[in-house]
MIGU-603039 format. One record per residue: residue number from 1; residue in three letters; x, y, z of N, C-alpha, C, CB in turn. Coordinates in Angstrom, 3 decimals, padded with zeros to 6 digits. Each point is the difference from the previous one (the first is absolute). Glycine has a CB too. Layout:
# MIGU-603039
   resi   resn        nxx        nyy        nzz       caxx       cayy       cazz        cxx        cyy        czz       cbxx       cbyy       cbzz
    NUM    ALA          X          Y          Z          X          Y          Z          X          Y          Z          X          Y          Z
...
This chain:
# MIGU-603039
   resi   resn        nxx        nyy        nzz       caxx       cayy       cazz        cxx        cyy        czz       cbxx       cbyy       cbzz
      1    MET   -079.133    072.359   -008.943    000.079   -001.352   -000.519   -000.638   -000.983    000.992    002.108    000.600   -001.276
      2    TRP   -001.396   -001.010    002.291   -000.540   -000.917    001.006   -000.357    000.802    001.244    001.379   -001.939   -000.901
      3    SER   -002.558    001.719    001.430   -000.399    000.699    001.215    000.665   -000.641    001.207   -002.196    000.633   -001.047
      4    ASN    002.205    000.104    002.146    000.564   -000.541    001.243   -000.756   -001.243    000.453    000.728    002.303    000.654
      5    ALA   -002.034   -002.304   -000.824   -000.815   -001.152    000.398    000.377   -001.230   -000.817   -001.877    001.541    000.647
      6    TYR    002.120   -001.348   -001.931    000.397   -001.097   -000.889    001.329   -000.594    000.456   -001.223    001.087   -001.920
      7    ILE    002.173   -000.225    002.245    001.316   -000.447    000.464   -000.134   -000.731    001.337    001.105    001.934   -001.201
      8    VAL   -001.956   -001.420    002.087   -000.243   -000.664    001.286   -000.583   -001.394   -000.231   -000.374    002.241    001.114
      9    GLY   -000.567   -002.349   -002.035   -000.595   -001.303   -000.308    001.019   -000.988   -000.525   -002.128    001.147   -000.482
     10    ILE    003.003   -000.676   -000.402    001.060   -000.870   -000.524    000.932   -000.422    001.130   -000.131    001.140   -002.251
     11    ALA    000.540   -000.187    003.091    000.907   -000.308    001.108   -000.630   -000.996    000.973    001.018    002.281   -000.231
     12    MET   -002.299   -002.107    000.513   -000.685   -000.926    000.917   -000.082   -001.403   -000.591   -001.330    001.915    000.916
     13    THR    001.071   -001.988   -002.205   -000.079   -001.308   -000.651    001.360   -000.681   -000.009   -001.890    000.822   -001.424
     14    LEU    002.939   -000.073    001.112    001.351   -000.579    000.010    000.408   -000.412    001.411    000.612    001.414   -001.981
     15    ALA   -000.953   -000.601    002.970    000.299   -000.349    001.392   -000.751   -001.270    000.400    000.379    002.436    000.549
     16    SER   -001.608   -002.533   -000.976   -000.805   -001.183    000.292    000.631   -001.245   -000.606   -002.058    001.424    000.080
     17    THR    002.510   -001.309   -001.307    000.621   -001.143   -000.673    001.329   -000.375    000.655   -001.111    000.688   -002.142
     18    LEU    001.887    000.311    002.534    001.258   -000.271    000.697   -000.261   -000.677    001.345    001.054    001.982   -001.138
     19    LEU   -002.023   -001.487    001.869   -000.351   -000.615    001.293   -000.496   -001.432   -000.185   -000.580    002.269    000.904
     20    ALA   -000.158   -002.521   -001.967   -000.453   -001.365   -000.282    001.204   -000.909   -000.258   -002.169    000.890   -000.960
     21    GLY    003.169   -000.363    000.278    001.227   -000.770   -000.230    000.724   -000.297    001.298    000.204    001.045   -002.243
     22    ILE   -000.140   -000.072    003.128    000.616   -000.219    001.315   -000.784   -001.051    000.764    000.849    002.369    000.047
     23    SER   -002.154   -002.307   -000.122   -000.843   -000.991    000.666    000.271   -001.400   -000.529   -001.744    001.749    000.348
     24    GLN    001.863   -001.872   -001.664    000.304   -001.305   -000.591    001.357   -000.513    000.468   -001.385    000.601   -001.997
     25    LEU    002.332    000.296    002.121    001.327   -000.376    000.480   -000.068   -000.502    001.439    001.032    001.693   -001.542
     26    LEU   -001.814   -001.025    002.381   -000.168   -000.447    001.379   -000.630   -001.390    000.064   -000.224    002.388    000.713
     27    LEU   -000.756   -002.643   -001.577   -000.620   -001.328   -000.028    000.992   -001.065   -000.448   -002.211    001.064   -000.478
     28    LYS    003.093   -000.719   -000.462    001.012   -000.964   -000.439    000.992   -000.288    001.125   -000.248    000.813   -002.370
     29    ILE    000.625    000.211    003.102    000.896   -000.203    001.147   -000.676   -000.900    001.024    001.069    002.258   -000.376
     30    ALA   -002.340   -002.011    000.651   -000.744   -000.815    000.965   -000.101   -001.448   -000.457   -001.297    002.023    000.672
     31    ALA    001.106   -002.221   -001.968   -000.142   -001.363   -000.528    001.298   -000.786    000.110   -001.750    000.826   -001.566
     32    GLY    002.872   -000.146    001.611    001.289   -000.675    000.082    000.433   -000.363    001.415    000.605    001.218   -002.033
     33    ARG   -001.403   -000.896    003.006    000.336   -000.274    001.399   -000.678   -001.270    000.485    000.277    002.449    000.403
     34    GLU    000.283   -003.016    000.653   -000.576   -001.198    000.631   -000.894    000.425    001.164    002.018   -001.397   -000.667
     35    TYR   -003.144    000.722    000.809   -000.938    000.306    001.076   -000.345   -001.276    000.752   -000.935    001.946   -001.306
     36    LYS    000.610   -001.791    002.583   -000.317   -001.146    000.845   -001.339   -000.633   -000.357    001.332    001.050    001.807
     37    ASN   -002.284   -000.224   -002.242   -001.317   -000.531   -000.366   -000.614    000.871   -001.084   -000.323   -000.943    002.321
     38    TRP   -000.821    000.481   -002.851   -000.629    000.694   -001.110   -000.517    001.380    000.390   -000.611   -002.209   -000.935
     39    LEU    000.240    002.397    002.192   -000.522    001.284    000.439    001.083    001.083   -000.049   -001.653   -001.202    001.464
     40    GLN    002.863    000.830   -001.077    001.112    000.957   -000.043    000.387    000.362   -001.429    000.823   -000.930    002.158
     41    GLU   -001.130    000.050   -003.097    000.287    000.308   -001.405   -000.815    001.200   -000.480    000.521   -002.421   -000.407
     42    TYR   -001.711    002.577    000.968   -000.901    001.055   -000.439   -000.088    001.180    000.968   -001.273   -001.750   -001.176
     43    LEU    001.561    001.503    002.423   -000.068    001.060    001.009    001.399    000.336    000.506   -002.310   -000.758    000.671
     44    ASN    003.089    001.368   -001.533    001.323    000.477    000.389    000.169    001.414   -000.534    000.961   -002.358   -000.001
     45    VAL    000.049    003.026    000.472    000.168    001.421   -000.318    000.157    000.242   -001.501    001.052    000.318    002.239
     46    TRP   -000.385   -001.219   -002.947    000.226    000.172   -001.432   -001.319   -000.027   -000.774    002.260   -001.062    000.250
     47    VAL   -003.064    000.056    000.028   -001.262   -000.174   -000.723   -001.005    001.086    000.375    000.413   -002.472   -000.086
     48    ILE   -000.532    002.761    001.356   -000.953    001.019    000.437    000.374    001.370   -000.569   -000.431   -001.312    002.106
     49    THR    001.715    001.630   -002.098    000.457    001.270   -000.578   -000.278    000.046   -001.500    001.781    000.159    001.765
     50    ALA   -001.512   -001.267   -002.441   -000.231   -000.053   -001.448   -001.468    000.254   -000.328    001.908   -001.614   -000.237
     51    TYR   -002.805    000.964    000.967   -001.423    000.199   -000.286   -000.485    001.387    000.415   -000.340   -002.450    000.292
     52    ALA    000.921    003.006    000.735   -000.345    001.381    000.373    000.421    000.965   -001.112    000.259   -000.569    002.458
     53    ILE    000.895    000.312   -003.047    000.465    000.831   -001.118   -000.928   -000.179   -001.198    002.390   -000.183    000.809
     54    PHE   -002.850   -001.044   -001.057   -000.945   -000.227   -001.095   -001.277    000.823    000.190    000.930   -002.316   -000.292
     55    VAL   -001.404    002.415    001.527   -001.184    000.821    000.273    000.311    001.463   -000.328   -000.762   -001.612    001.819
     56    LEU    001.924    002.073   -001.411    000.409    001.377   -000.297    000.073    000.240   -001.506    001.285    000.067    002.154
     57    THR   -000.758   -001.034   -002.898    000.085    000.178   -001.451   -001.380    000.101   -000.634    002.155   -001.252    000.004
     58    THR   -003.101    000.499    000.528   -001.365    000.082   -000.516   -000.592    001.382    000.244   -000.290   -002.454    000.403
     59    VAL    000.480    002.967    000.792   -000.508    001.332    000.334    000.654    001.059   -000.892   -000.398   -000.737    002.387
     60    LEU    001.707    000.656   -002.537    000.704    000.962   -000.863   -000.502   -000.066   -001.434    002.009   -000.192    001.466
     61    SER   -002.208   -001.009   -001.969   -000.464   -000.167   -001.377   -001.382    000.593   -000.202    001.371   -002.064   -000.175
     62    VAL   -002.250    001.853    001.117   -001.354    000.532   -000.109    000.016    001.525    000.052   -000.908   -002.088    001.066
     63    ILE    001.699    002.643   -000.170    000.088    001.461    000.088    000.619    000.571   -001.277    000.214   -000.147    002.516
     64    ALA    000.789   -000.532   -003.048    000.661    000.476   -001.224   -000.975    000.074   -001.166    002.147   -000.989    000.802
     65    LEU   -003.140    000.114   -000.805   -000.977   -000.001   -001.097   -000.868    001.260   -000.011   -000.023   -002.488    000.113
     66    ARG    000.084    003.270    000.931   -000.692    001.293   -000.004    000.727    001.004   -000.897   -000.841   -000.450    002.334
     67    PHE    002.122    000.185   -002.615    000.840    000.951   -000.719    000.427   -000.456   -001.389    000.779    000.743    002.192
     68    ILE   -000.792   -002.041   -002.426    000.426   -000.532   -001.306   -001.044   -000.994   -000.497    002.453    000.311    000.596
     69    SER   -002.370   -000.629   -001.864   -000.951   -000.940   -000.598    000.353   -001.442    000.381   -000.373    001.600   -001.919
     70    LEU   -000.603   -002.454    001.809    000.211   -001.421    000.278    000.985   -000.603   -000.996   -002.321   -000.161    000.950
     71    SER    002.264    000.601   -002.193    000.927   -000.537   -001.005    001.439    000.368    000.329   -001.803    000.148   -001.727
     72    LEU    002.034    001.064    002.206    001.356    000.390    000.401    000.428   -000.772    001.239   -000.351    002.289   -000.975
     73    SER   -000.560   -002.458    001.913    000.312   -000.762    001.206    000.418   -001.424   -000.344   -001.621    001.405    001.288
     74    THR    000.917   -002.011   -002.223    000.324   -001.358   -000.431    001.367   -000.044   -000.668   -002.440   -000.487   -000.291
     75    ALA    002.724    001.470   -000.543    001.313    000.052   -000.658    001.117    000.159    001.033   -001.068    001.003   -002.054
     76    LEU    000.856   -000.131    003.031    001.023    000.224    001.028    000.174   -001.218    000.907   -000.534    002.442   -000.065
     77    ALA   -000.508   -003.244    000.207    000.092   -001.207    000.824    001.032   -000.983   -000.569   -002.410    000.302    000.672
     78    ALA    002.695   -000.177   -001.955    001.018   -000.862   -000.611    001.387    000.261    000.576   -001.363   -000.056   -002.084
     79    THR    001.546    001.191    002.769    001.308    000.262    000.621    000.317   -001.022    001.085   -000.281    002.435   -000.493
     80    GLY   -000.723   -003.150    000.951    000.261   -001.087    000.951    000.939   -001.034   -000.588   -002.244    000.367    001.008
     81    GLN    002.161   -000.547   -002.341    000.890   -000.938   -000.682    001.430    000.537   -000.094   -001.963   -000.840   -001.302
     82    VAL    002.138    002.089    001.653    001.329    000.608    000.070    000.464    000.058    001.455   -000.474    001.364   -002.082
     83    PHE   -000.419   -000.923    002.970    000.370    000.162    001.406    000.378   -001.325    000.675   -001.521    001.970    000.081
     84    VAL    000.739   -003.009   -000.313    000.244   -001.270    000.699    001.370   -000.592   -000.356   -002.477   -000.419    000.015
     85    PRO    002.842    000.309   -001.294    001.343   -000.519   -000.296    001.119    000.888    000.554   -000.946   -001.037   -002.055
     86    LEU    000.752    002.363    001.989    001.036    000.893    000.536    000.142   -000.160    001.517   -000.469    001.624   -001.862
     87    LEU   -000.650   -001.705    002.559    000.058   -000.208    001.453    000.619   -001.357    000.334   -002.031    001.460    000.281
     88    SER    001.678   -002.478   -001.053    000.562   -001.335    000.232    001.504   -000.003   -000.253   -002.196   -001.041   -000.648
     89    TRP    002.614    001.790   -000.356    001.422    000.098   -000.296    000.738    000.744    001.122   -000.520   -000.033   -002.471
     90    LEU   -000.072    001.138    002.929    000.643    000.802    001.040    000.018   -000.693    001.362   -000.720    002.023   -001.240
     91    ILE   -000.390   -002.636    001.623   -000.127   -000.518    001.357    000.326   -001.487    000.098   -001.721    001.731    000.411
     92    LEU    001.208   -002.513   -001.348    000.199   -001.453    000.061    001.191   -000.475   -000.830   -002.440   -000.232    000.360
     93    LYS    003.053    001.166   -001.067    001.156   -000.301   -000.850   -000.347   -000.983   -001.116    001.484    000.419    001.959
     94    GLU   -002.730   -000.357   -002.437   -000.412   -000.844   -001.120    000.517    000.601   -001.301   -002.063   -000.757    001.259
     95    ARG    002.308   -000.108   -002.207    000.542    000.409   -001.290   -001.134    000.454   -000.920    001.933   -001.611    000.272
     96    ILE   -001.668    002.653   -001.059   -000.944    000.454   -001.018    000.560   -000.437   -001.350   -000.784    002.005    001.409
     97    SER    000.044   -002.876   -002.093    000.458   -000.494   -001.295   -000.083    001.107   -001.049   -000.750   -002.329    000.609
     98    VAL    001.423    002.115   -001.721   -000.027    000.962   -001.096   -001.426    000.138   -000.533    002.393   -000.569   -000.600
     99    GLN   -003.098   -000.545    000.483   -001.385    000.050   -000.474   -000.878    000.823    000.932    000.311   -002.235   -001.067
    100    LYS   -000.134    002.030    002.358   -000.799    000.746    000.970    000.343    001.489   -000.061   -000.116   -002.036    001.487
    101    ALA    001.397    002.347   -001.615    000.425    001.401   -000.087   -000.588    000.659   -001.250    002.135   -000.560    001.234
    102    LEU   -002.118   -000.153   -002.353   -000.581    000.547   -001.230   -001.507    000.193    000.155    001.804   -001.120   -001.352
    103    GLY   -002.451    000.196    002.029   -001.430    000.142    000.264   -000.293    001.208    000.870   -000.247   -002.459   -000.207
    104    MET    001.095    002.695    001.206   -000.173    001.151    000.881    000.151    001.307   -000.785    000.866   -001.359    001.943
    105    VAL    000.116    001.392   -002.845    000.200    001.191   -000.841   -001.217    000.208   -000.898    002.509   -000.344    000.038
    106    ALA   -003.029   -000.737   -000.606   -001.185    000.106   -000.863   -001.199    000.541    000.769    000.855   -001.907   -001.377
    107    ILE   -001.025    001.472    002.622   -001.094    000.496    000.835    000.148    001.494    000.245   -000.192   -002.249    001.092
    108    ILE    001.383    002.667   -000.736    000.242    001.419    000.273   -000.248    000.842   -001.248    001.685   -000.629    001.752
    109    VAL   -001.178    000.181   -002.894   -000.210    000.734   -001.257   -001.500    000.058   -000.321    002.286   -000.732   -000.853
    110    GLY   -002.974   -000.388    001.031   -001.435   -000.037   -000.263   -000.772    000.970    000.870    000.244   -002.362   -000.661
    111    ILE    000.111    002.448    001.920   -000.677    000.926    000.907    000.279    001.450   -000.406    000.170   -001.696    001.864
    112    ILE    001.055    001.973   -002.223    000.345    001.356   -000.437   -000.794    000.385   -001.246    002.306   -000.276    000.967
    113    VAL   -002.373   -000.638   -001.927   -000.753    000.275   -001.231   -001.485    000.187    000.333    001.672   -001.343   -001.368
    114    PHE   -002.198    000.518    002.244   -001.422    000.081    000.359   -000.333    001.312    000.688   -000.052   -002.476    000.216
    115    THR    000.935    002.955    000.655   -000.294    001.208    000.783    000.205    001.294   -000.806    000.674   -001.263    002.053
    116    LEU    000.064    001.173   -003.122    000.235    001.224   -000.783   -001.053    000.185   -001.001    002.386   -000.208    000.321
């Protein structure tokens, strides 16, 4: 059914999307802090780590495209709309509304239907 390479490509794409969500969370944490000057706003551990992770996600995504189609990669990228709210809920204690939860379920169902 699915080859090992196909599964690796899916896993890499999902990992890339999850890492992008973590990166976004780090940027939000950085934005909520006070800094002495504008340079520290951009050159601090939170921001630098977030952008380093973004570079990693780009590399992972490009490598994953060797194993899966671009259309599947695009569909799997929608998991970012699931990962970011879940990470925000877990780490920042943000609330997930019923509408957002239903949207997340719709995304997951859509991806499952697309991949089958």
